[in-house]
C-alpha positions in Angstrom: 73.8 270.0 355.5 74.0 266.2 355.7 76.6 266.2 352.9 78.8 268.3 355.1 78.3 266.7 358.5 78.6 263.2 357.1 82.3 263.7 356.4 84.8 262.2 358.9 86.4 264.1 361.7 89.5 263.0 363.6 87.8 264.0 366.8 85.2 261.3 366.3 86.6 257.8 366.8 83.5 256.2 365.3 83.5 258.3 362.1 83.1 256.5 358.8 85.6 256.9 355.9 85.1 259.7 353.5 82.1 259.3 351.2 81.6 261.7 348.3 77.8 261.2 348.3 76.0 264.5 347.6 72.7 264.1 349.3 71.2 267.2 347.6 71.5 265.5 344.1 70.9 261.8 344.9 67.4 262.2 346.3 64.8 262.4 343.6 61.7 261.2 345.4 61.2 258.2 343.1 60.2 255.1 345.1 58.6 253.1 342.3 59.3 249.4 342.8 60.8 249.8 346.3 60.2 246.9 348.7 58.8 248.4 351.9 58.1 246.5 355.2 55.5 247.8 357.6 55.5 246.7 361.2 52.7 248.3 363.2 54.4 247.6 366.6 57.9 246.4 365.6 57.1 243.1 367.3 57.0 244.8 370.7 54.4 244.5 373.4 53.1 248.0 372.9 49.5 249.3 372.5 49.3 251.9 369.8 46.8 254.6 370.0 44.0 254.1 367.5 44.5 257.6 365.9 48.2 256.9 365.4 47.6 253.4 364.0 45.1 254.8 361.5 47.3 257.6 360.3 50.3 255.4 359.9 48.3 252.7 358.1 47.0 255.3 355.7 50.5 256.5 355.1 51.6 253.0 354.1 48.8 252.9 351.6 49.8 256.3 350.2 53.4 255.0 349.7 51.9 252.0 347.9 50.0 254.4 345.7 53.3 256.1 344.8 54.6 252.8 343.4 56.2 251.1 346.4 55.4 247.4 347.3 54.4 247.4 350.9 54.3 244.2 353.0 53.1 244.0 356.6 55.6 242.0 358.8 56.2 241.3 362.4 59.6 241.4 364.0 61.0 238.8 366.3 63.9 240.4 368.1 66.5 238.0 369.6 66.5 240.1 372.7 63.8 242.6 373.7 65.3 246.0 372.9 63.9 247.6 376.0 66.1 245.3 378.2 69.2 246.3 376.4 68.3 250.0 376.3 67.6 250.1 380.0 71.0 248.7 380.9 73.1 250.7 378.5 71.2 254.0 379.1 71.2 253.8 382.8 74.9 252.9 382.9 75.7 255.9 380.6 73.5 258.1 382.8 75.3 257.0 385.9 78.7 257.8 384.3 77.5 261.2 383.0 76.0 262.2 386.4 79.2 261.2 388.2 81.2 263.7 386.1 79.0 266.6 387.4 79.4 268.7 390.5 76.8 268.6 393.2 75.5 272.0 392.0 75.2 270.7 388.4 73.4 267.6 389.6 70.9 269.7 391.4 69.8 271.0 387.9 69.2 267.6 386.4 65.6 266.5 386.2 64.6 263.8 388.7 63.8 261.2 386.0 67.4 261.2 384.8 68.8 261.1 388.3 66.6 258.1 389.1 67.9 256.3 386.0 71.5 257.1 387.0 70.9 255.6 390.4 69.7 252.4 388.8 72.7 252.3 386.6 75.0 252.4 389.6 73.5 249.2 390.8 74.5 247.2 387.6 77.6 245.0 387.5 80.1 244.5 384.7 78.5 241.2 383.6 75.2 242.9 383.0 76.8 245.6 380.9 78.8 243.1 378.8 75.7 240.9 378.3 73.8 244.0 377.1 76.6 244.8 374.6 76.5 241.2 373.2 72.7 241.4 373.0 72.9 244.6 371.1 75.1 242.9 368.6 72.6 240.1 368.2 69.8 242.6 367.5 72.0 244.5 365.1 72.7 241.3 363.1 69.0 240.5 363.1 68.0 243.9 361.7 70.7 243.6 359.0 69.0 240.4 357.9 65.5 242.1 358.0 66.7 245.0 355.9 68.5 242.8 353.4 65.0 241.8 352.3 63.5 245.2 352.2 64.6 248.7 351.2 63.0 250.4 354.2 61.0 249.5 357.3 58.0 251.6 358.5 56.5 252.0 361.9 54.8 254.6 364.0 57.3 257.1 365.5 55.4 257.0 368.8 52.5 254.8 370.1 50.7 257.9 371.6 49.3 261.1 370.3 51.1 264.4 371.2 50.7 265.4 374.8 51.1 268.7 376.7 54.4 270.4 376.2 56.5 270.6 379.4 55.5 267.1 380.6 58.2 264.4 380.6 55.7 261.8 379.5 52.0 261.2 379.0 50.0 260.9 382.2 49.2 257.2 381.4 53.0 256.5 381.5 53.7 258.2 384.8 54.9 254.8 386.3 56.9 254.0 383.2 58.3 257.4 382.0 60.2 256.1 379.0 57.6 253.5 377.9 56.1 256.0 375.5 59.2 255.9 373.2 59.6 252.2 372.3 60.0 252.5 368.6 62.9 254.9 368.0 65.7 253.8 370.5 66.0 250.2 369.1 67.6 251.6 365.9 70.0 253.9 367.9 71.4 250.6 369.1 71.4 248.6 365.9 72.8 251.4 363.7 70.1 251.8 361.1 69.4 255.4 359.9 65.8 256.5 360.5 63.7 259.6 359.9 60.4 260.7 361.4 58.0 262.6 359.2 54.4 263.8 359.8 51.9 261.5 358.1 48.6 262.8 359.5 47.0 264.6 362.4 45.2 263.5 365.5 41.6 264.7 366.2 43.1 267.5 368.3 45.0 268.7 365.2 48.5 267.6 366.3 50.9 265.7 364.0 51.3 262.0 364.0 54.8 260.6 363.0 55.8 257.9 360.6 59.2 256.4 361.2 61.2 255.3 358.1 64.1 253.0 358.8 66.8 252.1 356.3 69.7 249.6 356.1 73.0 250.6 357.7 74.5 253.5 355.8 71.3 253.8 353.8 70.7 257.4 354.6 69.9 258.3 351.0 67.2 255.7 350.9 65.6 257.0 354.0 65.7 260.6 352.8 64.4 259.6 349.3 61.3 257.8 350.8 60.8 260.8 353.1 61.0 263.2 350.2 58.6 261.1 348.1 55.9 261.2 350.8 56.5 264.9 351.6 56.2 265.9 347.9 53.0 263.9 347.4 51.4 264.8 350.7 52.9 268.2 351.7 52.5 269.1 355.3 54.8 272.2 355.8 51.8 274.6 355.5 49.7 272.7 358.0 50.2 274.1 361.5 48.4 273.0 364.7 46.3 275.6 366.4 48.1 277.0 369.5 
């Protein structure tokens, strides 16, 4: 599927040039000798649940057992990703909501409406500063991933919570605080995958995030395949 959807389309202004990579034949699951960085919190001020931390730490050891060289590192972002995300996302939400009719807006969840309201308060200087800060963080991550083949982190700092809730109860005052680890790479442009690497005491999956260099999709998929083949999880289902 990725081989097909990775091709350029004239309707997408950001599309990359044609690439004849066949992802079904370039992913063999061999990670022997790969240089892997592991950042338990991505350098962010986030408390990771103990069960999540243990499962992800075990996964890094398992990748080491498969032949990868794993090094624990800390990140020092030029600009806190959350500050950038908050500005860019709320501005985008404000624009999106403004394009809807009153009837359509009535169907939008309150959390998104609140974010759009915050976005309306921002000025042009705030937006342009966030765009420049995004560039600085992107350059920084390019430097980090010039030294390593992939970067590992937890996908989330929390264990799975009840379906239907917008966020864990402990994050009710900060409804997007429970997803600090994935949005930074949406901004910096690194491909990333999330794969199950263990289970919480309640039997629900814990995610391992695998981040590669820009355009390094094959690398991310190869590490994902290596882990999945060595530690299969498709037949493990939570009790519902």
